[in-house]
MDTraj code that builds the backbone (N, CA, C; nanometers):
import mdtraj as md
import numpy as np

residues = "MET THR CYS THR GLN ALA GLY PRO LEU PHE SER PRO TYR LEU ASP GLY ALA VAL THR GLY LYS GLN MET ARG GLU LEU SER HIS HIS LEU GLU GLY CYS ASP ARG CYS SER ARG HIS TYR ALA SER LEU VAL ARG THR GLN ASP LEU LEU ALA ARG VAL GLY GLY ASP GLU PHE ILE ILE LEU LEU ASP LYS PRO VAL ASN ARG ASP".split()
xyz = np.array([
    [0.0855, -0.1170, 0.0000],
    [0.0000, 0.0000, 0.0000],
    [0.0898, 0.1229, 0.0000],
    [0.0515, 0.2224, -0.0793],
    [0.1265, 0.3471, -0.0864],
    [0.0639, 0.4517, 0.0060],
    [0.1363, 0.5598, 0.0272],
    [0.0837, 0.6694, 0.1090],
    [-0.0430, 0.7272, 0.0465],
    [-0.0460, 0.7355, -0.0842],
    [-0.1627, 0.7875, -0.1546],
    [-0.2847, 0.6991, -0.1327],
    [-0.2645, 0.5702, -0.1254],
    [-0.3746, 0.4777, -0.0990],
    [-0.4134, 0.4773, 0.0480],
    [-0.3155, 0.4966, 0.1355],
    [-0.3402, 0.4889, 0.2792],
    [-0.4190, 0.6091, 0.3316],
    [-0.3839, 0.7285, 0.2889],
    [-0.4437, 0.8507, 0.3408],
    [-0.5960, 0.8520, 0.3463],
    [-0.6635, 0.8190, 0.2363],
    [-0.8098, 0.8215, 0.2378],
    [-0.8730, 0.7165, 0.3302],
    [-0.7943, 0.6194, 0.3756],
    [-0.8479, 0.5146, 0.4628],
    [-0.8351, 0.5474, 0.6114],
    [-0.7628, 0.6530, 0.6463],
    [-0.7403, 0.6839, 0.7878],
    [-0.8706, 0.7016, 0.8645],
    [-0.9583, 0.7851, 0.8150],
    [-1.0842, 0.8112, 0.8865],
    [-1.1723, 0.6869, 0.8926],
    [-1.1939, 0.6172, 0.7803],
    [-1.2725, 0.4932, 0.7895],
    [-1.2074, 0.3890, 0.8806],
    [-1.0753, 0.3853, 0.8827],
    [-1.0025, 0.2927, 0.9701],
    [-1.0324, 0.3247, 1.1162],
    [-1.0309, 0.4521, 1.1503],
    [-1.0645, 0.4946, 1.2869],
    [-1.2060, 0.4547, 1.3247],
    [-1.2953, 0.4597, 1.2273],
    [-1.4366, 0.4278, 1.2512],
    [-1.4666, 0.2785, 1.2416],
    [-1.3671, 0.1980, 1.2058],
    [-1.3884, 0.0543, 1.1899],
    [-1.4686, 0.0212, 1.0654],
    [-1.4588, 0.1088, 0.9647],
    [-1.5390, 0.0923, 0.8433],
    [-1.4547, 0.0492, 0.7231],
    [-1.3513, -0.0289, 0.7472],
    [-1.2702, -0.0816, 0.6384],
    [-1.2803, -0.2335, 0.6389],
    [-1.2471, -0.2921, 0.5274],
    [-1.2490, -0.4380, 0.5187],
    [-1.1306, -0.4950, 0.5961],
    [-1.1346, -0.6225, 0.6228],
    [-1.0236, -0.6883, 0.6907],
    [-0.8941, -0.6742, 0.6133],
    [-0.9025, -0.6874, 0.4822],
    [-0.7835, -0.6745, 0.3974],
    [-0.7282, -0.5329, 0.4069],
    [-0.8155, -0.4321, 0.3989],
    [-0.7700, -0.2938, 0.4100],
    [-0.7078, -0.2675, 0.5471],
    [-0.7680, -0.3246, 0.6499],
    [-0.7166, -0.3068, 0.7853],
    [-0.5749, -0.3623, 0.7973],
    [-0.5544, -0.4822, 0.7467],
    [-0.4216, -0.5439, 0.7522],
    [-0.3196, -0.4643, 0.6713],
    [-0.3582, -0.4244, 0.5498],
    [-0.2662, -0.3506, 0.4633],
    [-0.2318, -0.2144, 0.5217],
    [-0.3318, -0.1453, 0.5757],
    [-0.3063, -0.0141, 0.6329],
    [-0.2216, -0.0262, 0.7593],
    [-0.2527, -0.1231, 0.8420],
    [-0.1744, -0.1451, 0.9628],
    [-0.0286, -0.1718, 0.9284],
    [-0.0069, -0.2555, 0.8289],
    [0.1296, -0.2865, 0.7838],
    [0.1979, -0.1599, 0.7311],
    [0.1255, -0.0802, 0.6533],
    [0.1818, 0.0435, 0.5988],
    [0.2203, 0.1390, 0.7116],
    [0.1325, 0.1531, 0.8102],
    [0.1590, 0.2456, 0.9207],
    [0.2808, 0.2027, 1.0021],
    [0.3053, 0.0732, 1.0107],
    [0.4231, 0.0238, 1.0835],
    [0.5527, 0.0656, 1.0150],
    [0.5490, 0.0805, 0.8830],
    [0.6717, 0.1094, 0.8092],
    [0.6843, 0.2499, 0.7553],
    [0.5833, 0.3340, 0.7741],
    [0.5868, 0.4684, 0.7160],
    [0.5728, 0.5728, 0.8270],
    [0.6827, 0.6404, 0.8564],
    [0.6810, 0.7409, 0.9628],
    [0.5866, 0.8565, 0.9311],
    [0.5854, 0.8998, 0.8067],
    [0.5007, 1.0132, 0.7678],
    [0.3533, 0.9818, 0.7908],
    [0.3076, 0.8695, 0.7420],
    [0.1673, 0.8310, 0.7585],
    [0.1356, 0.8009, 0.9052],
    [0.2300, 0.7412, 0.9758],
    [0.2085, 0.7113, 1.1173],
    [0.1875, 0.8393, 1.1969],
    [0.2661, 0.9431, 1.1672],
    [0.2491, 1.0713, 1.2365],
    [0.1137, 1.1340, 1.2022],
    [0.0771, 1.1289, 1.0749],
    [-0.0518, 1.1841, 1.0317],
    [-0.1673, 1.1090, 1.0989],
    [-0.1606, 0.9787, 1.0993],
    [-0.2657, 0.8972, 1.1619],
    [-0.2734, 0.9245, 1.3120],
    [-0.1582, 0.9333, 1.3778],
    [-0.1558, 0.9615, 1.5222],
    [-0.2193, 1.0971, 1.5513],
    [-0.1975, 1.1926, 1.4637],
    [-0.2583, 1.3245, 1.4791],
    [-0.4107, 1.3156, 1.4679],
    [-0.4589, 1.2363, 1.3748],
    [-0.6038, 1.2175, 1.3610],
    [-0.6629, 1.1482, 1.4834],
    [-0.5916, 1.0521, 1.5375],
    [-0.6378, 0.9817, 1.6576],
    [-0.6482, 1.0799, 1.7742],
    [-0.5467, 1.1641, 1.7907],
    [-0.5496, 1.2641, 1.8986],
    [-0.6646, 1.3620, 1.8801],
    [-0.6880, 1.4048, 1.7554],
    [-0.7976, 1.4976, 1.7272],
    [-0.9318, 1.4332, 1.7581],
    [-0.9504, 1.3088, 1.7156],
    [-1.0762, 1.2391, 1.7426],
    [-1.0970, 1.2217, 1.8933],
    [-0.9905, 1.1906, 1.9647],
    [-0.9993, 1.1746, 2.1087],
    [-1.0380, 1.3067, 2.1761],
    [-0.9763, 1.4149, 2.1322],
    [-1.0081, 1.5460, 2.1879],
    [-1.1536, 1.5825, 2.1628],
    [-1.2003, 1.5612, 2.0417],
    [-1.3399, 1.5921, 2.0088],
    [-1.4362, 1.5062, 2.0899],
    [-1.4019, 1.3819, 2.1116],
    [-1.4873, 1.2937, 2.1904],
    [-1.4943, 1.3413, 2.3352],
    [-1.3812, 1.3883, 2.3877],
    [-1.3792, 1.4361, 2.5262],
    [-1.4582, 1.5651, 2.5415],
    [-1.4470, 1.6529, 2.4445],
    [-1.5149, 1.7821, 2.4506],
    [-1.6640, 1.7654, 2.4272],
    [-1.7018, 1.6807, 2.3341],
    [-1.8412, 1.6712, 2.2947],
    [-1.9198, 1.5572, 2.3528],
    [-1.8600, 1.4752, 2.4362],
    [-1.9281, 1.3559, 2.4855],
    [-2.0595, 1.3813, 2.5556],
    [-2.0631, 1.4716, 2.6514],
    [-2.1849, 1.4956, 2.7285],
    [-2.2959, 1.5586, 2.6457],
    [-2.2605, 1.6437, 2.5518],
    [-2.3616, 1.7091, 2.4699],
    [-2.4440, 1.6092, 2.3896],
    [-2.3802, 1.5013, 2.3451],
    [-2.4526, 1.4028, 2.2660],
    [-2.5577, 1.3302, 2.3499],
    [-2.5299, 1.3094, 2.4744],
    [-2.6265, 1.2442, 2.5628],
    [-2.7490, 1.3327, 2.5784],
    [-2.7280, 1.4615, 2.5926],
    [-2.8380, 1.5561, 2.6100],
    [-2.9220, 1.5659, 2.4827],
    [-2.8572, 1.5606, 2.3662],
    [-2.9279, 1.5775, 2.2402],
    [-3.0093, 1.4552, 2.1991],
    [-2.9721, 1.3388, 2.2483],
    [-3.0431, 1.2177, 2.2095],
    [-3.1781, 1.2093, 2.2796],
    [-3.2833, 1.2077, 2.2006],
    [-3.4182, 1.1952, 2.2549],
    [-3.4402, 1.0537, 2.3072],
    [-3.4098, 0.9565, 2.2233],
    [-3.4246, 0.8154, 2.2592],
    [-3.2955, 0.7440, 2.2229],
    [-3.2092, 0.7184, 2.3208],
    [-3.0840, 0.6502, 2.2911],
    [-3.1073, 0.5177, 2.2193],
    [-3.0198, 0.4882, 2.1268],
    [-3.0305, 0.3666, 2.0470],
    [-2.9406, 0.2590, 2.1064],
    [-2.9930, 0.1420, 2.1301],
    [-2.9146, 0.0298, 2.1761],
    [-2.8590, -0.0412, 2.0540],
    [-2.7272, -0.0392, 2.0384],
    [-2.6652, -0.0967, 1.9191],
    [-2.6253, -0.2420, 1.9365],
    [-2.6624, -0.3039, 2.0457],
    [-2.6269, -0.4448, 2.0678],
    [-2.7114, -0.5355, 1.9894],
])
top = md.Topology()
chain = top.add_chain()
for i, resn in enumerate(residues, 1):
    res = top.add_residue(resn, chain, resSeq=i)
    for name in ("N", "CA", "C"):
        top.add_atom(name, md.element.get_by_symbol(name[0]), res)
traj = md.Trajectory(xyz[None], top)
């Protein structure tokens, strides 16, 4: 997998919305590519920050919480 192929998969990878093959290939790419690893780590930190800041607001906005089990 190249950096050009990996980049568009970062967000879906974070969301668990990639195929098993894509997951393995991207994981392997991230292990060997410092540039993509730094970019991905930055996205993970951003997602974590947004989750921490916005977590309580989502509970308030949900009229009827959905059980996803």
